[in-house]
GUFIMI-662438 format. One record per atom (N, C-alpha, C, O): residue in three letters; atom name; residue number from 1; x, y, z. Coordinates in nm, 2 decimals. Layout:
<pt resn="ALA" name="CA" resi="NUM" u="X" v="Y" w="Z"/>
...
end
This chain:
<pt resn="MET" name="N" resi="1" u="-0.65" v="0.42" w="-3.71"/>
<pt resn="MET" name="CA" resi="1" u="-0.55" v="0.31" w="-3.72"/>
<pt resn="MET" name="C" resi="1" u="-0.43" v="0.34" w="-3.81"/>
<pt resn="MET" name="O" resi="1" u="-0.44" v="0.40" w="-3.91"/>
<pt resn="ASN" name="N" resi="2" u="-0.33" v="0.28" w="-3.76"/>
<pt resn="ASN" name="CA" resi="2" u="-0.23" v="0.31" w="-3.81"/>
<pt resn="ASN" name="C" resi="2" u="-0.17" v="0.20" w="-3.91"/>
<pt resn="ASN" name="O" resi="2" u="-0.17" v="0.09" w="-3.85"/>
<pt resn="ASP" name="N" resi="3" u="-0.11" v="0.19" w="-4.03"/>
<pt resn="ASP" name="CA" resi="3" u="-0.01" v="0.10" w="-4.10"/>
<pt resn="ASP" name="C" resi="3" u="0.14" v="0.14" w="-4.11"/>
<pt resn="ASP" name="O" resi="3" u="0.21" v="0.24" w="-4.09"/>
<pt resn="GLU" name="N" resi="4" u="0.16" v="0.03" w="-4.13"/>
<pt resn="GLU" name="CA" resi="4" u="0.31" v="0.03" w="-4.15"/>
<pt resn="GLU" name="C" resi="4" u="0.36" v="0.06" w="-4.29"/>
<pt resn="GLU" name="O" resi="4" u="0.28" v="0.03" w="-4.38"/>
<pt resn="TYR" name="N" resi="5" u="0.50" v="0.12" w="-4.36"/>
<pt resn="TYR" name="CA" resi="5" u="0.51" v="0.15" w="-4.47"/>
<pt resn="TYR" name="C" resi="5" u="0.67" v="0.10" w="-4.51"/>
<pt resn="TYR" name="O" resi="5" u="0.75" v="0.15" w="-4.43"/>
<pt resn="ARG" name="N" resi="6" u="0.70" v="0.07" w="-4.56"/>
<pt resn="ARG" name="CA" resi="6" u="0.81" v="0.06" w="-4.58"/>
<pt resn="ARG" name="C" resi="6" u="0.89" v="0.16" w="-4.72"/>
<pt resn="ARG" name="O" resi="6" u="0.87" v="0.12" w="-4.84"/>
<pt resn="VAL" name="N" resi="7" u="0.96" v="0.24" w="-4.71"/>
<pt resn="VAL" name="CA" resi="7" u="1.01" v="0.32" w="-4.80"/>
<pt resn="VAL" name="C" resi="7" u="1.14" v="0.29" w="-4.88"/>
<pt resn="VAL" name="O" resi="7" u="1.24" v="0.31" w="-4.80"/>
<pt resn="LEU" name="N" resi="8" u="1.18" v="0.26" w="-4.99"/>
<pt resn="LEU" name="CA" resi="8" u="1.33" v="0.22" w="-5.05"/>
<pt resn="LEU" name="C" resi="8" u="1.37" v="0.35" w="-5.02"/>
<pt resn="LEU" name="O" resi="8" u="1.30" v="0.44" w="-5.06"/>
<pt resn="LEU" name="N" resi="9" u="1.50" v="0.38" w="-4.96"/>
<pt resn="LEU" name="CA" resi="9" u="1.61" v="0.48" w="-4.99"/>
<pt resn="LEU" name="C" resi="9" u="1.69" v="0.51" w="-5.08"/>
<pt resn="LEU" name="O" resi="9" u="1.80" v="0.46" w="-5.05"/>
<pt resn="PRO" name="N" resi="10" u="1.70" v="0.58" w="-5.20"/>
<pt resn="PRO" name="CA" resi="10" u="1.82" v="0.58" w="-5.30"/>
<pt resn="PRO" name="C" resi="10" u="1.95" v="0.54" w="-5.23"/>
<pt resn="PRO" name="O" resi="10" u="1.97" v="0.52" w="-5.11"/>
<pt resn="PRO" name="N" resi="11" u="2.05" v="0.54" w="-5.33"/>
<pt resn="PRO" name="CA" resi="11" u="2.16" v="0.49" w="-5.25"/>
<pt resn="PRO" name="C" resi="11" u="2.26" v="0.62" w="-5.21"/>
<pt resn="PRO" name="O" resi="11" u="2.34" v="0.62" w="-5.12"/>
<pt resn="TRP" name="N" resi="12" u="2.24" v="0.71" w="-5.28"/>
<pt resn="TRP" name="CA" resi="12" u="2.32" v="0.82" w="-5.26"/>
<pt resn="TRP" name="C" resi="12" u="2.26" v="0.94" w="-5.09"/>
<pt resn="TRP" name="O" resi="12" u="2.33" v="1.02" w="-5.02"/>
<pt resn="LEU" name="N" resi="13" u="2.14" v="0.90" w="-5.09"/>
<pt resn="LEU" name="CA" resi="13" u="2.09" v="0.90" w="-4.91"/>
<pt resn="LEU" name="C" resi="13" u="2.12" v="0.80" w="-4.86"/>
<pt resn="LEU" name="O" resi="13" u="2.15" v="0.83" w="-4.75"/>
<pt resn="VAL" name="N" resi="14" u="2.13" v="0.69" w="-4.87"/>
<pt resn="VAL" name="CA" resi="14" u="2.18" v="0.59" w="-4.77"/>
<pt resn="VAL" name="C" resi="14" u="2.39" v="0.59" w="-4.77"/>
<pt resn="VAL" name="O" resi="14" u="2.46" v="0.53" w="-4.70"/>
<pt resn="ALA" name="N" resi="15" u="2.43" v="0.68" w="-4.88"/>
<pt resn="ALA" name="CA" resi="15" u="2.56" v="0.70" w="-4.86"/>
<pt resn="ALA" name="C" resi="15" u="2.58" v="0.83" w="-4.76"/>
<pt resn="ALA" name="O" resi="15" u="2.68" v="0.82" w="-4.69"/>
<pt resn="ILE" name="N" resi="16" u="2.51" v="0.94" w="-4.73"/>
<pt resn="ILE" name="CA" resi="16" u="2.52" v="1.01" w="-4.60"/>
<pt resn="ILE" name="C" resi="16" u="2.52" v="0.96" w="-4.46"/>
<pt resn="ILE" name="O" resi="16" u="2.58" v="1.02" w="-4.37"/>
<pt resn="ARG" name="N" resi="17" u="2.46" v="0.86" w="-4.44"/>
<pt resn="ARG" name="CA" resi="17" u="2.47" v="0.75" w="-4.35"/>
<pt resn="ARG" name="C" resi="17" u="2.62" v="0.78" w="-4.29"/>
<pt resn="ARG" name="O" resi="17" u="2.66" v="0.84" w="-4.19"/>
<pt resn="ARG" name="N" resi="18" u="2.66" v="0.72" w="-4.38"/>
<pt resn="ARG" name="CA" resi="18" u="2.86" v="0.68" w="-4.37"/>
<pt resn="ARG" name="C" resi="18" u="2.92" v="0.82" w="-4.31"/>
<pt resn="ARG" name="O" resi="18" u="3.01" v="0.85" w="-4.23"/>
<pt resn="GLU" name="N" resi="19" u="2.85" v="0.86" w="-4.36"/>
<pt resn="GLU" name="CA" resi="19" u="2.94" v="1.00" w="-4.34"/>
<pt resn="GLU" name="C" resi="19" u="2.90" v="1.06" w="-4.24"/>
<pt resn="GLU" name="O" resi="19" u="2.96" v="1.03" w="-4.13"/>
<pt resn="GLU" name="N" resi="20" u="2.78" v="1.17" w="-4.22"/>
<pt resn="GLU" name="CA" resi="20" u="2.71" v="1.23" w="-4.12"/>
<pt resn="GLU" name="C" resi="20" u="2.60" v="1.17" w="-4.05"/>
<pt resn="GLU" name="O" resi="20" u="2.50" v="1.21" w="-4.11"/>
<pt resn="GLU" name="N" resi="21" u="2.57" v="1.12" w="-3.97"/>
<pt resn="GLU" name="CA" resi="21" u="2.49" v="1.00" w="-3.86"/>
<pt resn="GLU" name="C" resi="21" u="2.40" v="1.13" w="-3.80"/>
<pt resn="GLU" name="O" resi="21" u="2.28" v="1.11" w="-3.75"/>
<pt resn="SER" name="N" resi="22" u="2.45" v="1.25" w="-3.80"/>
<pt resn="SER" name="CA" resi="22" u="2.34" v="1.36" w="-3.77"/>
<pt resn="SER" name="C" resi="22" u="2.21" v="1.43" w="-3.85"/>
<pt resn="SER" name="O" resi="22" u="2.10" v="1.46" w="-3.83"/>
<pt resn="GLN" name="N" resi="23" u="2.32" v="1.41" w="-3.99"/>
<pt resn="GLN" name="CA" resi="23" u="2.23" v="1.48" w="-4.12"/>
<pt resn="GLN" name="C" resi="23" u="2.13" v="1.40" w="-4.16"/>
<pt resn="GLN" name="O" resi="23" u="2.02" v="1.43" w="-4.21"/>
<pt resn="PHE" name="N" resi="24" u="2.19" v="1.28" w="-4.13"/>
<pt resn="PHE" name="CA" resi="24" u="2.13" v="1.16" w="-4.20"/>
<pt resn="PHE" name="C" resi="24" u="1.97" v="1.15" w="-4.21"/>
<pt resn="PHE" name="O" resi="24" u="1.88" v="1.15" w="-4.29"/>
<pt resn="LYS" name="N" resi="25" u="1.97" v="1.13" w="-4.02"/>
<pt resn="LYS" name="CA" resi="25" u="1.80" v="1.14" w="-4.01"/>
<pt resn="LYS" name="C" resi="25" u="1.68" v="1.25" w="-4.00"/>
<pt resn="LYS" name="O" resi="25" u="1.57" v="1.24" w="-3.94"/>
<pt resn="GLN" name="N" resi="26" u="1.75" v="1.39" w="-4.09"/>
<pt resn="GLN" name="CA" resi="26" u="1.71" v="1.50" w="-4.10"/>
<pt resn="GLN" name="C" resi="26" u="1.69" v="1.48" w="-4.23"/>
<pt resn="GLN" name="O" resi="26" u="1.59" v="1.54" w="-4.27"/>
<pt resn="SER" name="N" resi="27" u="1.76" v="1.39" w="-4.34"/>
<pt resn="SER" name="CA" resi="27" u="1.77" v="1.40" w="-4.46"/>
<pt resn="SER" name="C" resi="27" u="1.63" v="1.25" w="-4.53"/>
<pt resn="SER" name="O" resi="27" u="1.54" v="1.26" w="-4.61"/>
<pt resn="VAL" name="N" resi="28" u="1.67" v="1.18" w="-4.48"/>
<pt resn="VAL" name="CA" resi="28" u="1.57" v="1.09" w="-4.41"/>
<pt resn="VAL" name="C" resi="28" u="1.39" v="1.12" w="-4.46"/>
<pt resn="VAL" name="O" resi="28" u="1.31" v="1.07" w="-4.55"/>
<pt resn="ILE" name="N" resi="29" u="1.38" v="1.23" w="-4.33"/>
<pt resn="ILE" name="CA" resi="29" u="1.26" v="1.28" w="-4.31"/>
<pt resn="ILE" name="C" resi="29" u="1.23" v="1.37" w="-4.42"/>
<pt resn="ILE" name="O" resi="29" u="1.11" v="1.37" w="-4.46"/>
<pt resn="SER" name="N" resi="30" u="1.31" v="1.46" w="-4.47"/>
<pt resn="SER" name="CA" resi="30" u="1.26" v="1.55" w="-4.58"/>
<pt resn="SER" name="C" resi="30" u="1.25" v="1.43" w="-4.68"/>
<pt resn="SER" name="O" resi="30" u="1.13" v="1.44" w="-4.69"/>
<pt resn="TYR" name="N" resi="31" u="1.29" v="1.33" w="-4.76"/>
<pt resn="TYR" name="CA" resi="31" u="1.28" v="1.28" w="-4.83"/>
<pt resn="TYR" name="C" resi="31" u="1.18" v="1.24" w="-4.81"/>
<pt resn="TYR" name="O" resi="31" u="1.10" v="1.33" w="-4.83"/>
<pt resn="VAL" name="N" resi="32" u="1.11" v="1.15" w="-4.77"/>
<pt resn="VAL" name="CA" resi="32" u="0.96" v="1.09" w="-4.75"/>
<pt resn="VAL" name="C" resi="32" u="0.89" v="1.16" w="-4.73"/>
<pt resn="VAL" name="O" resi="32" u="0.77" v="1.14" w="-4.76"/>
<pt resn="ALA" name="N" resi="33" u="0.93" v="1.30" w="-4.67"/>
<pt resn="ALA" name="CA" resi="33" u="0.82" v="1.46" w="-4.67"/>
<pt resn="ALA" name="C" resi="33" u="0.75" v="1.49" w="-4.80"/>
<pt resn="ALA" name="O" resi="33" u="0.63" v="1.51" w="-4.83"/>
<pt resn="LYS" name="N" resi="34" u="0.88" v="1.48" w="-4.88"/>
<pt resn="LYS" name="CA" resi="34" u="0.83" v="1.50" w="-5.03"/>
<pt resn="LYS" name="C" resi="34" u="0.78" v="1.46" w="-5.10"/>
<pt resn="LYS" name="O" resi="34" u="0.73" v="1.54" w="-5.18"/>
<pt resn="GLY" name="N" resi="35" u="0.77" v="1.32" w="-5.14"/>
<pt resn="GLY" name="CA" resi="35" u="0.70" v="1.20" w="-5.17"/>
<pt resn="GLY" name="C" resi="35" u="0.58" v="1.17" w="-5.11"/>
<pt resn="GLY" name="O" resi="35" u="0.48" v="1.16" w="-5.18"/>
<pt resn="ARG" name="N" resi="36" u="0.59" v="1.14" w="-4.95"/>
<pt resn="ARG" name="CA" resi="36" u="0.49" v="1.07" w="-4.91"/>
<pt resn="ARG" name="C" resi="36" u="0.42" v="1.20" w="-4.76"/>
<pt resn="ARG" name="O" resi="36" u="0.43" v="1.18" w="-4.64"/>
<pt resn="PRO" name="N" resi="37" u="0.36" v="1.30" w="-4.82"/>
<pt resn="PRO" name="CA" resi="37" u="0.32" v="1.40" w="-4.68"/>
<pt resn="PRO" name="C" resi="37" u="0.27" v="1.35" w="-4.61"/>
<pt resn="PRO" name="O" resi="37" u="0.27" v="1.41" w="-4.50"/>
<pt resn="GLU" name="N" resi="38" u="0.18" v="1.21" w="-4.62"/>
<pt resn="GLU" name="CA" resi="38" u="0.10" v="1.16" w="-4.48"/>
<pt resn="GLU" name="C" resi="38" u="0.22" v="1.02" w="-4.42"/>
<pt resn="GLU" name="O" resi="38" u="0.18" v="0.91" w="-4.37"/>
<pt resn="TYR" name="N" resi="39" u="0.32" v="1.05" w="-4.44"/>
<pt resn="TYR" name="CA" resi="39" u="0.39" v="0.93" w="-4.39"/>
<pt resn="TYR" name="C" resi="39" u="0.48" v="0.96" w="-4.24"/>
<pt resn="TYR" name="O" resi="39" u="0.53" v="1.07" w="-4.23"/>
<pt resn="LYS" name="N" resi="40" u="0.49" v="0.90" w="-4.15"/>
<pt resn="LYS" name="CA" resi="40" u="0.57" v="0.95" w="-4.09"/>
<pt resn="LYS" name="C" resi="40" u="0.70" v="0.84" w="-4.06"/>
<pt resn="LYS" name="O" resi="40" u="0.66" v="0.72" w="-4.03"/>
<pt resn="VAL" name="N" resi="41" u="0.84" v="0.85" w="-4.06"/>
<pt resn="VAL" name="CA" resi="41" u="0.93" v="0.82" w="-4.02"/>
<pt resn="VAL" name="C" resi="41" u="0.97" v="0.74" w="-3.87"/>
<pt resn="VAL" name="O" resi="41" u="1.01" v="0.80" w="-3.77"/>
<pt resn="THR" name="N" resi="42" u="0.95" v="0.65" w="-3.88"/>
<pt resn="THR" name="CA" resi="42" u="0.97" v="0.57" w="-3.73"/>
<pt resn="THR" name="C" resi="42" u="1.11" v="0.51" w="-3.73"/>
<pt resn="THR" name="O" resi="42" u="1.16" v="0.53" w="-3.62"/>
<pt resn="SER" name="N" resi="43" u="1.19" v="0.46" w="-3.79"/>
<pt resn="SER" name="CA" resi="43" u="1.29" v="0.42" w="-3.79"/>
<pt resn="SER" name="C" resi="43" u="1.37" v="0.39" w="-3.96"/>
<pt resn="SER" name="O" resi="43" u="1.31" v="0.42" w="-4.07"/>
<pt resn="VAL" name="N" resi="44" u="1.50" v="0.34" w="-3.94"/>
<pt resn="VAL" name="CA" resi="44" u="1.56" v="0.34" w="-4.05"/>
<pt resn="VAL" name="C" resi="44" u="1.59" v="0.19" w="-4.08"/>
<pt resn="VAL" name="O" resi="44" u="1.69" v="0.19" w="-4.01"/>
<pt resn="LYS" name="N" resi="45" u="1.59" v="0.07" w="-4.14"/>
<pt resn="LYS" name="CA" resi="45" u="1.65" v="-0.02" w="-4.13"/>
<pt resn="LYS" name="C" resi="45" u="1.72" v="-0.08" w="-4.30"/>
<pt resn="LYS" name="O" resi="45" u="1.65" v="-0.12" w="-4.40"/>
<pt resn="GLY" name="N" resi="46" u="1.85" v="-0.06" w="-4.28"/>
<pt resn="GLY" name="CA" resi="46" u="1.91" v="-0.08" w="-4.40"/>
<pt resn="GLY" name="C" resi="46" u="1.87" v="-0.02" w="-4.49"/>
<pt resn="GLY" name="O" resi="46" u="1.86" v="0.09" w="-4.44"/>
<pt resn="SER" name="N" resi="47" u="1.82" v="-0.02" w="-4.60"/>
<pt resn="SER" name="CA" resi="47" u="1.79" v="0.08" w="-4.72"/>
<pt resn="SER" name="C" resi="47" u="1.64" v="0.12" w="-4.72"/>
<pt resn="SER" name="O" resi="47" u="1.60" v="0.15" w="-4.83"/>
<pt resn="TYR" name="N" resi="48" u="1.54" v="0.13" w="-4.59"/>
<pt resn="TYR" name="CA" resi="48" u="1.46" v="0.15" w="-4.60"/>
<pt resn="TYR" name="C" resi="48" u="1.42" v="0.19" w="-4.45"/>
<pt resn="TYR" name="O" resi="48" u="1.45" v="0.15" w="-4.34"/>
<pt resn="ALA" name="N" resi="49" u="1.34" v="0.29" w="-4.48"/>
<pt resn="ALA" name="CA" resi="49" u="1.28" v="0.37" w="-4.45"/>
<pt resn="ALA" name="C" resi="49" u="1.11" v="0.33" w="-4.35"/>
<pt resn="ALA" name="O" resi="49" u="1.00" v="0.32" w="-4.41"/>
<pt resn="ILE" name="N" resi="50" u="1.12" v="0.31" w="-4.23"/>
<pt resn="ILE" name="CA" resi="50" u="1.01" v="0.25" w="-4.15"/>
<pt resn="ILE" name="C" resi="50" u="0.91" v="0.36" w="-4.16"/>
<pt resn="ILE" name="O" resi="50" u="0.94" v="0.47" w="-4.13"/>
<pt resn="CYS" name="N" resi="51" u="0.77" v="0.33" w="-4.20"/>
<pt resn="CYS" name="CA" resi="51" u="0.70" v="0.48" w="-4.17"/>
<pt resn="CYS" name="C" resi="51" u="0.57" v="0.44" w="-4.14"/>
<pt resn="CYS" name="O" resi="51" u="0.52" v="0.35" w="-4.20"/>
<pt resn="ARG" name="N" resi="52" u="0.50" v="0.52" w="-4.03"/>
<pt resn="ARG" name="CA" resi="52" u="0.38" v="0.53" w="-4.02"/>
<pt resn="ARG" name="C" resi="52" u="0.28" v="0.62" w="-4.11"/>
<pt resn="ARG" name="O" resi="52" u="0.31" v="0.73" w="-4.14"/>
<pt resn="ARG" name="N" resi="53" u="0.16" v="0.54" w="-4.14"/>
<pt resn="ARG" name="CA" resi="53" u="0.09" v="0.62" w="-4.21"/>
<pt resn="ARG" name="C" resi="53" u="-0.08" v="0.65" w="-4.15"/>
<pt resn="ARG" name="O" resi="53" u="-0.14" v="0.55" w="-4.17"/>
<pt resn="ASN" name="N" resi="54" u="-0.13" v="0.72" w="-4.11"/>
<pt resn="ASN" name="CA" resi="54" u="-0.23" v="0.78" w="-3.96"/>
<pt resn="ASN" name="C" resi="54" u="-0.33" v="0.81" w="-4.07"/>
<pt resn="ASN" name="O" resi="54" u="-0.32" v="0.87" w="-4.17"/>
<pt resn="ARG" name="N" resi="55" u="-0.45" v="0.74" w="-4.02"/>
<pt resn="ARG" name="CA" resi="55" u="-0.57" v="0.77" w="-4.13"/>
<pt resn="ARG" name="C" resi="55" u="-0.69" v="0.86" w="-4.05"/>
<pt resn="ARG" name="O" resi="55" u="-0.79" v="0.89" w="-4.11"/>
end
């Protein structure tokens, strides 16, 4: 069963999006993986990373 979660991204990480889009995706994945290793980032909407958690 998959559950969907939203992870609020810090302002410094959202600022990277404006500067380097290619680095942004990897930065979000790394940020989420540090705090929630069981989450997988599926997309980013605004200041939130939309994640799935596999059980």
